[in-house]
C-alpha positions in Angstrom: 0.0 0.1 0.1 3.0 2.2 0.5 3.6 2.0 -3.3 6.7 -0.7 -3.0 6.8 -2.8 -5.8 9.4 -5.5 -5.0 9.4 -6.9 -1.4 12.6 -9.3 -0.1 13.1 -10.7 3.3 16.9 -11.6 3.9 17.2 -14.5 6.5 20.3 -14.9 9.0 21.0 -17.8 11.8 17.9 -19.5 11.2 17.4 -23.0 12.7 15.2 -24.9 10.5 11.9 -24.8 12.7 12.4 -20.8 11.8 13.8 -21.4 8.1 10.5 -23.3 7.3 8.6 -20.7 9.0 10.4 -18.1 7.0 9.4 -20.2 3.5 5.5 -20.3 4.6 5.3 -16.9 5.7 7.3 -15.8 2.7 4.5 -17.5 0.9 1.8 -16.3 2.5 2.7 -12.8 2.3 3.9 -13.5 -1.5 7.1 -11.6 -1.5 9.1 -11.6 -4.4 12.8 -12.9 -3.1 14.0 -14.7 -0.1 17.5 -14.8 1.0 18.8 -17.7 2.6 22.4 -16.6 4.3 24.2 -19.9 5.5 26.9 -19.9 7.9 28.4 -17.9 9.6 25.4 -16.4 11.1 25.6 -12.8 10.9 26.8 -9.5 8.7 29.9 -7.6 9.5 27.9 -5.5 12.1 26.9 -8.9 13.9 28.1 -9.4 17.4 31.5 -11.5 17.0 30.2 -14.9 18.4 27.7 -14.7 16.2 30.0 -14.2 13.4 32.4 -16.8 14.1 30.0 -19.3 15.8 26.8 -19.3 15.3 24.7 -20.5 12.1 24.1 -23.2 10.1 26.8 -24.3 7.7 25.7 -23.5 3.9 25.3 -27.2 2.8 22.9 -28.2 5.3 21.0 -25.1 5.9 20.6 -25.0 1.8 19.8 -29.0 1.4 16.8 -28.1 3.7 15.8 -24.8 2.3 15.5 -26.6 -1.3 14.1 -29.5 0.5 11.5 -27.3 2.3 10.3 -25.4 -0.8 9.7 -28.8 -3.1 7.0 -30.1 -0.1 5.6 -26.3 0.0 5.3 -26.9 -4.5 4.4 -30.2 -4.1 1.0 -28.8 -1.8 0.3 -26.6 -4.6 2.2 -23.5 -2.4 3.5 -20.5 -4.2 7.3 -20.7 -3.9 9.0 -16.9 -3.7 12.2 -17.1 -5.4 15.0 -18.0 -3.6 18.8 -16.9 -3.0 21.6 -18.2 -1.5 24.1 -16.5 0.5 27.0 -17.6 2.7 30.8 -16.8 1.9 30.3 -17.3 -1.9 33.6 -16.1 -4.2 33.8 -18.0 -6.7 31.9 -19.4 -10.2 31.7 -23.3 -8.9 30.6 -22.4 -5.6 27.7 -20.1 -7.6 27.2 -22.9 -10.0 26.6 -25.4 -7.1 24.5 -23.0 -4.8 22.4 -22.6 -8.0 21.7 -26.1 -9.1 21.9 -27.2 -5.6 18.5 -25.1 -5.4 16.9 -25.8 -8.6 14.4 -25.1 -10.0 13.6 -22.5 -6.6 17.0 -20.6 -7.0 17.6 -17.8 -9.3 20.5 -15.8 -7.5 23.8 -16.2 -5.6 24.4 -12.9 -2.9 28.0 -12.0 -2.3 29.2 -9.3 -0.1 32.4 -9.8 1.4 33.8 -11.3 -2.1 33.0 -8.2 -3.8 34.1 -5.7 -1.4 37.7 -7.3 -1.5 38.7 -6.3 -4.9 36.6 -2.7 -4.2 39.2 -2.2 -1.6 42.5 -3.5 -3.5 41.3 -0.6 -6.1 40.8 1.9 -3.4 44.3 1.3 -2.4 46.2 1.3 -5.9 44.2 4.2 -6.6 46.2 5.7 -3.6 49.8 4.0 -4.2 49.5 5.7 -8.0 48.6 9.0 -6.1 51.7 8.5 -3.6 54.0 6.9 -6.6 54.5 4.0 -4.2 53.2 0.8 -5.7 53.9 -2.4 -4.2 56.0 -4.8 -6.3 52.9 -7.2 -6.0 50.8 -4.3 -8.1 53.8 -3.1 -9.8 54.5 -6.2 -11.4 51.8 -5.8 -13.6 52.1 -2.7 -14.3 52.6 1.0 -13.7 49.2 2.6 -14.6 45.4 1.7 -14.5 45.4 0.5 -17.8 47.9 -1.7 -17.8 47.1 -2.8 -14.0 43.2 -3.4 -14.6 42.1 -6.2 -16.7 38.8 -4.6 -17.4 39.5 -1.2 -17.7 39.2 -0.7 -21.5 36.0 -2.5 -21.1 34.8 0.3 -18.4 35.9 2.8 -20.3 33.9 2.2 -23.3 30.7 1.4 -21.2 31.0 5.1 -19.6 32.8 7.3 -22.0 36.1 8.5 -22.5 35.5 12.0 -20.9 33.8 10.3 -17.8 36.5 7.0 -17.2 38.9 9.4 -15.3 36.0 10.1 -12.9 35.4 6.1 -11.9 37.1 5.0 -8.6 39.6 2.3 -9.2 37.5 0.7 -6.7 34.5 0.4 -9.0 37.4 -1.0 -11.4 38.4 -3.3 -9.0 34.6 -4.7 -8.5 33.7 -4.9 -12.2 36.6 -6.6 -13.0 36.3 -9.5 -10.3 32.4 -9.7 -11.3 33.4 -9.9 -14.9 35.9 -13.2 -13.8 32.5 -14.5 -12.0 30.7 -13.8 -15.7 33.0 -15.5 -17.7 33.9 -18.4 -15.0 30.3 -19.3 -14.7 29.2 -19.4 -18.6 32.3 -21.7 -19.2 30.8 -23.9 -16.8 27.8 -23.9 -17.6 28.9 -24.3 -21.0 30.9 -27.4 -20.1 27.2 -28.9 -18.3 25.4 -27.8 -21.2 23.0 -25.6 -19.6 22.6 -22.5 -21.2 20.2 -20.7 -19.5 19.2 -20.6 -15.7 16.6 -22.3 -15.6 18.3 -25.2 -18.1 20.6 -25.6 -14.6 19.1 -28.5 -12.4 20.2 -30.7 -9.5 21.6 -33.3 -12.5 24.3 -31.2 -12.8 25.8 -32.1 -9.2 26.9 -35.6 -7.3 27.8 -36.3 -4.1 31.6 -37.2 -3.3 30.9 -38.3 0.3 27.9 -41.0 1.9 27.0 -37.9 4.4 26.7 -35.6 1.4 24.1 -37.9 -0.2 22.2 -38.1 2.5 21.8 -34.3 3.4 21.5 -32.9 0.1 19.7 -36.1 -1.7 21.8 -35.7 -4.3 23.4 -39.4 -5.7 26.4 -40.4 -4.5 29.2 -40.6 -6.7 29.6 -44.4 -6.3 
């Protein structure tokens, strides 16, 4: 009634009972997206004990979420789009999360993994100003064009006149996101999955019997 077009909910260190509640109540409330965040069970502003020791490991929590969503769907309930989060930083992790939660998971959320290249880019900008590039960076070059693999792509996006105003932290984040994009495309192409909808749980196998019990994904042997 206030005019919001999209409503989302992000969960934290939920136990299985509360996870089931979140999925059921999100269904009833007709929200658009439910984000389910695995261990550790906090954000950067959470108490340290929560950051380090609370929560349920991703594989267990996300497997339960997929199971609960399947139960809800089998009873004719509306399952909101799901997003998985919890320390993801690589394209193979993204692919596995999408497959584990298929067909309900539509996105993987990353926080710290995207912030780190932003901070590195910011530091490089300051080191360039101070003419004090560390060797770990200067080995790749001495200008933004030489150091950042995606610098020219960003320049093409924003235009020659604007590129000088773009913080190098933003260029770092763009470069990292582009790495994830290309890697995910390669994995999906190798699995013959050319759209998000074509990624299914059949793309996965469990390497241990415990994993098979937790996830319901068939054991390798």
